[in-house]
C-alpha positions in Angstrom: 20.4 22.9 5.6 21.9 20.8 2.9 20.6 17.6 4.5 17.0 18.9 4.1 17.3 19.3 0.4 19.6 16.4 -0.5 17.9 13.7 -2.5 18.7 10.3 -1.3 16.6 8.5 -3.9 19.0 7.1 -6.5 18.5 8.3 -10.1 17.0 5.7 -12.5 17.7 5.3 -16.1 15.2 6.8 -18.6 14.0 3.3 -19.4 13.5 2.4 -15.7 11.6 5.6 -15.1 9.3 5.1 -18.1 8.7 1.5 -17.2 7.7 2.6 -13.6 5.3 5.1 -15.1 3.8 2.4 -17.4 3.5 0.0 -14.5 1.8 2.6 -12.4 -0.6 3.3 -15.3 -1.4 -0.4 -15.8 -1.5 -1.4 -12.1 -3.7 1.5 -11.0 -6.0 1.2 -14.0 -6.8 -2.4 -13.0 -7.5 -1.3 -9.4 -9.5 1.7 -10.6 -11.6 -0.6 -12.9 -12.3 -2.8 -9.8 -13.3 0.3 -7.9 -15.3 1.7 -10.8 -17.3 -1.5 -11.2 -18.0 -1.7 -7.5 -18.9 1.9 -7.0 -16.0 2.3 -4.6 -13.8 4.4 -6.8 -12.7 7.1 -4.3 -11.9 4.5 -1.7 -9.0 3.3 -4.0 -7.0 6.5 -3.4 -4.4 4.8 -1.1 -3.7 2.3 -3.8 -2.2 5.1 -5.9 0.4 5.7 -3.2 1.0 1.9 -3.2 1.7 2.1 -7.0 4.5 4.7 -6.3 6.1 2.3 -3.9 5.6 -0.9 -6.0 6.7 0.6 -9.3 9.2 3.3 -8.3 10.8 1.7 -5.2 10.3 -2.0 -5.5 13.4 -2.8 -3.5 12.1 -0.8 -0.5 10.9 -2.9 2.5 7.6 -1.1 2.5 7.0 -2.3 -1.1 7.4 -6.0 -0.4 4.3 -8.3 -0.7 4.1 -9.0 3.0 4.1 -5.3 3.8 1.6 -4.3 1.1 -0.9 -7.1 1.8 -0.2 -7.4 5.5 -0.1 -3.6 6.1 -3.4 -3.1 4.4 -5.0 -6.1 6.2 -3.8 -5.0 9.6 -4.7 -1.3 9.1 -8.1 -2.1 7.7 -9.0 -4.6 10.5 -8.0 -2.0 13.1 -10.1 0.6 11.4 -13.1 -1.7 11.3 -12.6 -2.7 14.9 -12.3 0.9 16.2 -15.3 1.9 14.0 -17.3 -0.8 15.7 -16.8 0.7 19.2 -16.1 4.4 18.7 -17.8 7.4 17.1 -16.2 9.3 14.2 -14.4 12.0 16.1 -11.0 13.7 15.8 -9.6 11.5 18.6 -10.9 8.2 17.1 -9.3 9.1 13.8 -6.0 9.7 15.5 -6.4 6.6 17.6 -7.1 4.4 14.6 -4.0 5.7 12.7 -1.8 5.5 15.8 -2.9 1.9 16.6 -2.5 0.9 12.9 1.0 2.3 12.9 2.1 0.5 16.1 0.7 -2.9 15.0 2.1 -2.7 11.5 5.5 -1.8 12.9 5.3 -4.5 15.6 4.4 -7.1 13.0 7.0 -5.7 10.6 4.4 -5.2 7.8 4.5 -1.4 7.7 3.0 -0.1 4.5 2.5 3.7 4.8 -0.5 4.0 2.4 -2.3 1.4 4.6 -2.6 4.0 7.4 -5.2 5.8 5.2 -7.7 3.0 5.5 -8.6 3.5 9.2 -9.5 7.1 8.4 -11.5 6.1 5.3 -13.3 3.4 7.4 -14.2 5.8 10.2 -15.5 8.3 7.7 -17.5 5.9 5.6 -18.4 3.1 8.0 -18.3 0.1 5.7 -18.9 -3.5 7.0 -16.2 -6.2 7.5 -16.5 -7.3 3.9 -14.6 -4.1 3.0 -11.4 -5.9 4.3 -11.8 -8.6 1.6 -13.2 -6.4 -1.1 -11.8 -4.0 -2.1 -8.8 -3.8 0.2 -7.3 -7.3 0.1 -8.4 -7.9 -3.5 -6.8 -4.8 -4.8 -3.6 -5.2 -2.7 -3.1 -8.7 -4.1 -3.9 -7.5 -7.6 -1.2 -4.7 -7.3 1.4 -7.1 -5.9 0.6 -9.6 -8.8 1.0 -6.7 -11.3 4.3 -5.7 -9.7 5.6 -9.3 -9.9 4.6 -9.6 -13.6 5.7 -6.2 -14.7 9.1 -6.3 -12.9 9.8 -9.6 -14.7 9.9 -7.7 -18.0 13.1 -6.0 -19.2 14.8 -4.2 -17.6 14.1 -6.9 -15.0 14.0 -5.9 -11.3 14.1 -8.6 -8.6 10.7 -8.4 -7.0 9.9 -9.5 -4.4 13.3 -9.4 -2.7 14.9 -12.7 -1.9 15.1 -13.9 1.7 18.6 -13.4 3.1 19.9 -15.7 5.7 21.1 -13.9 8.8 24.7 -14.3 9.7 25.7 -15.7 13.1 
């Protein structure tokens, strides 16, 4: 039972935790403004989960730029493709999420919040421009915010450096 309640997440200093909160506030406020101005506010919901990863767990593989931007791009494209050929039904929602999960993992760009967009797409039926605005626009904005905000003290290396694989 102990392994179910053990917290593996390392504790952060008070300054790190407060900085993460401020980064989340600033990052999501920018994305929310974009959504507000475009009338797509509620479609920004997965970006809130991305803020948690980018600002509270920037060292996690799911938080890296390729994962954030690539995961959203792949999942959104899959959602749009499935929406083009399938009705919105319980099985098409499951199919869209399952295919997005497989392709993200195969391409090594898994970003868990990205799996929400195929569902949103099947429920709202946007056109292909949705991939570029708001999804890619907002994911790039959040990654840029993360890069800028993590460069401020206390500094956090973001994105992670590329490690050479040993022989």
